[in-house]
N, C-alpha and C positions, 0 to 999 in steps of 0.2 A: 429087387431094392432091399427087400425084408428080410431075407433069409442072408445077403452082406453085410446089412446091420445086423442081423445075429451070431454070424462067425467073427464079425467083428467085437462086439459083445463080449464074448466066449476070449477071446483072446486078451484082451483087455483083462477079464478076471482072472486068467492064468497070470499076464506079468505081471499083475499085483503082487502075486504068491512069490513068483520065483525073482522076484526084483529085490524083495525086504534083506537077503542077507548082504549086498550092498550099498545098504545105509539108507534108501529110500522108502518110505512111509508105505509103503504097497497096500497096507490096509485101508489108507486113506482113498486110493485107487479103485480097491474094491467098490468101498462105498459108493464113492463117486460113480463106478461104471453102475451100479445098481439104480442108484439116484436117477441118473440120465435115461437109463434105457426104460426105469417107471415113467419116467416123463414123457417119454416118444410114446409110451404105449399108455398111456392112462391109468397107469399103476394096476393094469388087468393083471399080469402073472406075479409082480413084484410090489410088495403091499407098502406103503408108507411105513407100516410099522415097521418092518424089516430095515428100510433103509433108515431110519430113527435110530434103531439098535445099533446098526453097524456104524453111523457115526459115532455112536457113542462108545461103542467097545473099541475102534479105533482110536479115540481120544485117550480112554483109560490104558488102552497098550501102549501110548508116545509115553504117557506118563511113567508108567509099570518099568517101559524099556531105560527112560532119564534115572530115576532114582534105584532101581535095583540094585547094580553096584553099589554106588552109592552107600546103601544102606548096607549091603555086605560088608563092604570096607569097614563099617563104623562096626557091625558083629563081629568082625575078625581081630577086634581090640583097637581101631583107629580113632581118631576123634574127628569132630566135625571137618577138620581141613581135610583130613585123608578123603573124605565124601567129597566136597567141595573139589579137591584134585581130582576125585574118579569122575564127575560128571564135567569139568573143563577137560582132562586127558584124556577121555570118550571121545568126544567131541573131535576136538584138534586132534586125534590121533586117524581118526576115520576121516578127516580133510588130508592128513599127508598122507595116510595110505593109498590115498585114489591114484593118484599120478606115476605112484613105485610102481602099482600093477593095478592094473586099473578095474581088473574083473574081482580079486578077492581082495587088494589093498585095503578098502576102506573097510572091510569087515572084519582083519586082520588088528587094523590099525587102531580101530574102535576098540577092540579088545585089551591090544598090548597099551593104547594110552590112557584106558582108563588104570592098567596095573603101574605104571609109571606115573600118572598125576597122585592116584593115592599113595605112592610112595614117597616122591620128591616133596611133594606138602608135608606130609605126617614126620619125614624127618628133617627139613625145614623147623618147624613147630616143637616136635619134642627131642628130636636127637636123638633118640631112641631106635637104631635100625633092624633089631626083631621085629620091635611095634609095626614101624614102617612095614617091612615084608608082610607081614602077617596082612595089614591092610590092603595092601598092592593085590594079596594074593585072593581076599574075600572082593577085590573092584574086579578082577579081572572074572572069577567065577558067577557072579553078579550079572556082568554083559554078556558074557556066553549063555547061561541060563535063561536072561532076559531075552536074547536074541531067538534061543530056541523054543521057548514058550510063545514068543510073537509068531516065528513063523507055524508052530501047531495051528494057534489059535486063528491067523489067516489063512488057512487050509480047512477050517472050521466055517472060518466065514464065507468063505468060496463055496465050500460045500450048499450050506443054505441058501445062497444065492441060487444056485442051481437047481435044488429040490423044491424051489420055490417055482421057479421056472416054466421045470415041468409038472 
């Protein structure tokens, strides 16, 4: 039974990394997996400190992913409305993209939704199409960059758990 539990632990750990591109908070799955394994084993291999750090990193990554596109929309010349549009558009785009292409739709929908949200709200509030397009490009780059960073850090989280396990 212990072997089966260990296999399930590692499958969930890998799944936590793999599902991130599809809009799921895989970093929390990694942290929760480590917590459950730690609780079941009396934290013999995985320390409470590691679990706390994993949850802290997961929270920070979710915040980072949510706001980085907005920050770049502003950095590329957009107003606060472009930033708000990037956040709302990224969220709605991910939802709208899921049924269109279940595997990659949420990912692409989030990127293009951030772009469209920033462009639309900036265009409505400023009337400047050039500024709106620049804000949208910033939002797109921010959404893409934050997703890549989140995947890389999730891999580091998973490797940290594996190292702690052995």
